[in-house]
C-alpha positions as CSV (number, residue, x, y, z in Angstrom):
1,X,31.3,-9.0,26.2
2,X,32.3,-10.9,23.1
3,X,30.0,-10.8,20.0
4,X,31.0,-14.4,19.2
5,X,28.3,-16.7,20.5
6,X,29.5,-20.0,18.9
7,X,33.2,-20.6,18.4
8,X,34.5,-23.8,17.0
9,X,38.2,-24.5,16.7
10,X,39.8,-27.5,14.9
11,X,36.7,-29.7,15.5
12,X,37.4,-33.3,14.5
13,X,35.2,-36.4,14.9
14,X,35.9,-40.0,14.0
15,X,33.5,-42.8,13.7
16,X,35.9,-45.7,14.1
17,X,38.5,-45.2,11.4
18,X,36.3,-42.9,9.4
19,X,36.9,-39.2,9.8
20,X,33.5,-37.4,9.7
21,X,34.7,-33.9,10.6
22,X,38.1,-32.6,9.6
23,X,39.4,-29.7,11.8
24,X,36.4,-27.5,11.4
25,X,36.6,-23.8,12.4
26,X,33.4,-21.8,12.7
27,X,32.1,-18.6,14.3
28,X,28.5,-17.4,14.8
29,X,28.0,-13.8,16.0
30,X,25.5,-12.4,18.3
31,X,22.1,-11.7,16.7
32,X,22.8,-13.3,13.3
33,X,21.3,-16.2,11.4
34,X,24.0,-18.3,9.9
35,X,23.2,-20.9,7.3
36,X,25.1,-24.2,7.6
37,X,25.0,-25.6,4.1
38,X,26.1,-29.0,2.8
39,X,24.9,-32.0,0.8
40,X,23.6,-35.0,2.6
41,X,26.4,-36.9,4.3
42,X,28.6,-33.8,4.5
43,X,28.8,-33.7,8.3
44,X,26.1,-31.1,9.2
45,X,24.2,-33.3,11.7
46,X,27.3,-34.5,13.4
47,X,28.5,-30.9,13.8
48,X,25.2,-29.8,15.3
49,X,25.0,-32.7,17.7
50,X,28.4,-31.8,19.0
51,X,27.4,-28.1,19.3
52,X,24.3,-29.1,21.2
53,X,26.4,-31.2,23.6
54,X,24.9,-34.5,22.5
55,X,28.1,-35.9,21.0
56,X,31.7,-35.5,22.1
57,X,34.3,-34.4,19.7
58,X,37.4,-36.5,19.1
59,X,39.5,-33.4,19.0
60,X,39.0,-29.6,19.1
61,X,37.0,-27.1,21.2
62,X,33.5,-25.7,21.2
63,X,32.6,-22.5,23.1
64,X,29.1,-21.3,23.5
65,X,28.6,-17.7,24.8
66,X,32.2,-17.9,26.0
67,X,31.8,-21.2,27.8
68,X,33.8,-24.3,26.9
69,X,31.4,-27.2,26.2
70,X,33.8,-29.8,27.6
71,X,34.9,-27.8,30.7
72,X,31.5,-26.3,31.6
73,X,28.9,-28.6,29.9
74,X,25.9,-27.8,32.0
75,X,26.4,-24.0,31.8
76,X,27.1,-24.2,28.1
77,X,24.1,-26.3,27.3
78,X,21.8,-24.0,29.3
79,X,22.7,-21.3,26.7
80,X,21.6,-23.4,23.8
81,X,18.2,-24.3,22.3
82,X,18.2,-27.2,19.9
83,X,15.7,-28.4,17.3
84,X,16.8,-31.8,15.8
85,X,15.5,-32.7,12.4
86,X,12.8,-34.8,14.1
87,X,11.4,-32.7,16.9
88,X,11.1,-34.3,20.4
89,X,7.3,-34.3,20.6
90,X,5.3,-35.9,23.4
91,X,1.9,-36.7,21.7
92,X,-0.1,-37.1,24.8
93,X,0.7,-33.6,26.1
94,X,-1.0,-30.4,25.2
95,X,1.2,-27.7,23.8
96,X,1.2,-25.8,27.1
97,X,2.0,-28.9,29.1
98,X,4.8,-29.8,26.8
99,X,6.5,-26.4,26.9
100,X,6.0,-26.2,30.7
101,X,7.6,-29.6,31.2
102,X,10.7,-28.8,29.0
103,X,11.0,-25.3,30.6
104,X,11.1,-27.0,34.0
105,X,13.8,-29.4,32.8
106,X,15.8,-26.4,31.6
107,X,15.6,-24.9,35.0
108,X,13.4,-21.9,34.3
109,X,12.4,-20.6,37.7
110,X,8.9,-21.6,38.8
111,X,7.9,-17.9,39.2
112,X,8.8,-17.3,35.6
113,X,7.6,-20.5,34.1
114,X,4.1,-19.4,32.9
115,X,5.4,-16.2,31.4
116,X,8.2,-18.0,29.6
117,X,5.8,-20.6,28.1
118,X,3.3,-17.9,27.1
119,X,6.1,-15.9,25.4
120,X,7.4,-18.9,23.5
121,X,3.9,-19.8,22.3
122,X,3.2,-16.2,21.2
123,X,6.5,-16.0,19.3
124,X,5.9,-19.3,17.5
125,X,2.2,-18.7,16.7
126,X,0.9,-21.4,19.1
127,X,-1.3,-19.4,21.5
128,X,-4.5,-20.5,19.7
129,X,-3.6,-24.2,20.0
130,X,-2.2,-24.0,23.6
131,X,-4.7,-26.5,25.0
132,X,-4.7,-29.0,22.1
133,X,-2.9,-32.3,22.2
134,X,0.3,-32.4,20.1
135,X,-0.8,-35.6,18.4
136,X,-3.8,-33.7,16.9
137,X,-1.7,-30.9,15.4
138,X,-0.6,-30.5,11.8
139,X,3.1,-31.1,11.0
140,X,3.5,-27.3,10.7
141,X,2.2,-26.7,14.2
142,X,4.3,-29.6,15.5
143,X,7.4,-28.0,14.0
144,X,6.4,-24.7,15.6
145,X,6.1,-26.5,18.9
146,X,9.6,-27.9,18.3
147,X,11.0,-24.4,17.8
148,X,9.1,-23.2,20.8
149,X,10.8,-25.8,23.0
150,X,14.1,-24.6,21.7
151,X,13.6,-21.0,22.8
152,X,11.4,-21.4,25.9
153,X,14.3,-20.9,28.2
154,X,15.5,-17.8,26.3
155,X,18.9,-19.3,25.2
156,X,21.6,-17.2,23.6
157,X,22.1,-19.7,20.8
158,X,19.4,-21.5,18.8
159,X,20.4,-24.5,16.6
160,X,17.9,-25.6,14.0
161,X,18.5,-28.8,12.0
162,X,16.5,-28.9,8.7
163,X,13.4,-27.1,10.3
164,X,11.3,-27.0,7.1
165,X,11.7,-30.5,5.8
166,X,8.4,-32.1,5.0
167,X,6.3,-28.9,5.3
168,X,3.9,-27.6,2.7
169,X,4.7,-24.2,1.0
170,X,2.6,-22.2,3.3
171,X,4.1,-23.8,6.4
172,X,7.6,-23.3,5.0
173,X,7.0,-19.6,4.5
174,X,5.7,-19.2,8.0
175,X,8.7,-21.1,9.6
176,X,11.2,-19.0,7.5
177,X,9.6,-15.8,8.8
178,X,9.9,-17.1,12.3
179,X,13.6,-17.9,11.8
180,X,14.3,-14.4,10.6
181,X,12.5,-13.0,13.7
182,X,14.5,-15.3,16.0
183,X,17.8,-13.8,14.6
184,X,16.9,-10.4,16.2
185,X,17.1,-11.9,19.7
186,X,19.2,-15.1,19.4
187,X,22.2,-16.3,17.5
188,X,20.8,-18.9,15.1
189,X,22.7,-21.7,13.3
190,X,20.4,-23.1,10.6
191,X,21.4,-26.4,9.0
192,X,19.8,-26.9,5.6
193,X,20.4,-28.1,2.1
194,X,17.6,-26.0,0.7
195,X,19.2,-23.0,-0.9
196,X,16.2,-20.7,-1.1
197,X,16.0,-21.0,2.6
198,X,19.5,-19.5,2.9
199,X,18.7,-16.6,0.6
200,X,15.5,-15.8,2.6
201,X,16.8,-16.1,6.2
202,X,20.5,-16.0,6.6
203,X,23.1,-13.2,7.1
204,X,26.1,-15.4,6.5
205,X,26.8,-18.9,5.3
206,X,29.2,-21.7,6.1
207,X,29.5,-24.5,3.5
208,X,30.6,-28.0,4.6
209,X,31.7,-30.7,2.2
210,X,33.3,-34.1,3.1
211,X,33.7,-33.0,6.7
212,X,35.5,-29.8,5.9
213,X,34.4,-26.2,5.9
214,X,35.1,-25.0,2.4
215,X,33.7,-21.5,2.7
216,X,32.4,-19.1,5.3
217,X,31.1,-15.7,4.2
218,X,28.1,-13.5,3.5
219,X,26.0,-14.5,0.5
220,X,27.6,-11.6,-1.5
221,X,31.1,-12.7,-0.3
222,X,30.3,-16.3,-1.3
223,X,29.6,-15.1,-4.9
224,X,32.8,-13.2,-5.0
225,X,34.8,-16.0,-3.5
226,X,34.0,-18.3,-6.5
227,X,34.2,-15.5,-9.1
228,X,30.4,-15.6,-9.6
229,X,28.7,-12.3,-10.6
230,X,25.0,-11.6,-10.2
231,X,23.2,-12.2,-13.5
232,X,19.9,-10.4,-14.4
233,X,17.1,-11.4,-16.7
234,X,15.3,-8.5,-18.2
235,X,12.1,-8.6,-20.3
236,X,11.0,-5.8,-22.5
237,X,8.0,-5.6,-24.9
238,X,9.7,-3.1,-27.2
239,X,13.3,-3.9,-26.3
240,X,16.4,-2.5,-28.0
241,X,19.0,-4.4,-30.0
242,X,21.7,-6.5,-28.5
243,X,24.2,-3.9,-29.5
244,X,22.3,-1.1,-27.7
245,X,22.0,-3.2,-24.5
246,X,25.7,-4.2,-24.7
247,X,26.6,-0.5,-24.8
248,X,25.0,0.2,-21.5
249,X,27.6,1.1,-18.9
250,X,28.4,-1.7,-16.5
251,X,27.3,-4.6,-18.7
252,X,29.9,-7.2,-19.6
253,X,27.8,-9.6,-21.6
254,X,24.4,-9.9,-23.2
255,X,22.6,-12.9,-24.5
256,X,19.1,-13.2,-26.1
257,X,17.0,-15.8,-24.3
258,X,14.0,-15.4,-26.6
259,X,10.5,-14.0,-26.0
260,X,11.9,-10.5,-25.3
261,X,14.0,-11.8,-22.4
262,X,17.7,-10.8,-22.2
263,X,20.3,-12.2,-19.9
264,X,22.7,-9.5,-18.7
265,X,26.0,-10.2,-16.9
266,X,27.4,-7.1,-15.1
267,X,31.1,-6.2,-15.4
268,X,33.1,-6.9,-12.2
269,X,32.2,-4.4,-9.5
270,X,29.5,-2.7,-11.6
271,X,25.8,-2.4,-11.0
272,X,24.2,-1.6,-14.4
273,X,20.6,-1.9,-13.1
274,X,19.9,1.9,-12.4
275,X,21.1,2.7,-15.9
276,X,19.0,-0.1,-17.4
277,X,15.9,1.3,-15.7
278,X,16.6,4.9,-16.7
279,X,17.2,4.0,-20.4
280,X,14.1,1.8,-20.4
281,X,11.9,4.7,-19.4
282,X,13.6,7.2,-21.7
283,X,13.7,4.9,-24.7
284,X,10.1,3.7,-24.3
285,X,11.3,0.0,-24.2
286,X,8.2,-1.0,-22.1
287,X,10.1,-2.9,-19.3
288,X,8.0,-5.7,-18.0
289,X,10.3,-7.7,-15.7
290,X,13.7,-7.7,-14.0
291,X,14.9,-10.8,-12.0
292,X,18.1,-11.9,-10.6
293,X,19.3,-15.3,-11.9
294,X,17.9,-17.7,-9.2
295,X,20.5,-20.3,-10.0
296,X,23.6,-18.3,-9.1
297,X,23.7,-19.6,-5.5
298,X,23.1,-23.1,-6.6
299,X,26.1,-22.8,-9.0
300,X,28.3,-21.6,-6.2
301,X,27.2,-24.3,-3.9
302,X,27.9,-27.0,-6.5
303,X,31.3,-25.6,-7.3
304,X,32.3,-25.5,-3.7
305,X,31.1,-29.0,-2.8
306,X,31.9,-30.9,-6.0
307,X,35.5,-29.8,-6.1
308,X,36.0,-31.1,-2.6
309,X,34.3,-34.5,-3.3
310,X,35.7,-35.4,-6.7
311,X,37.1,-38.9,-6.4
312,X,35.9,-39.3,-2.8
313,X,32.9,-40.9,-1.2
314,X,30.9,-39.7,1.7
315,X,32.7,-40.1,5.0
316,X,29.5,-40.6,7.1
317,X,26.0,-41.6,6.8
318,X,24.5,-38.6,8.5
319,X,23.5,-35.2,7.1
């Protein structure tokens, strides 16, 4: 059995004369969470609607769990769970009624229906609100219900379009934890333009800009692809001199950020952190903080997307 659960080849989509997607190629493996990154208008939503079987491509092929979406649409769609950016919520139903209804539409056998609904509610943290009307739930719980409807039929592939937009920080954290858990059982394609979401949930990333895939790799591979190296910020109370820090093996560059904080750029292929920690203890430098530069992924994203879009406008109005 193939480990490739989503396979997209030369996917192209036109809206009239405007080309929204330009010969996209993409693969998502079994059991991984793949981030689908891009600025607004890059083609993310169009791609995901095609993958979910809601929109036909102009050219190219889409295979889900080995099934061609155009040749076997019903079978392929049965392998997919889809959460659009605005969840399909029926306010007058309870959570249990809603999930039972959608599970029936997705042809879950009647003898397995109750168990499938209970399992989806448990996985999404909805058991305690099972009998409440959806209209009376918070946005966070409604989003959980949206994810539950996407997995109630145990699909091989789960497609999530901007699942944390509009949620408060606590709800965002809970949904991200749920997405990580889903990756252990399903192949997940997560569309987002929120970069911390990618760092916290994804195994690999595909970056789309102006309808083209401009990168597909692990996060580490993405950094290497653009020549970016991890940068560390280190704070000591009784820190050494710049000369002493610069002499530590594996450090290519040192800059003083003030307040006892130093910015350390490792040499290519080097990891100076163990030596920094060892010398901090031995030298009594009173190490207080070590953090990775949180802007490195943002820098990579901007480099990949702006170099594609220089001199061009957006090709579509969707995300």
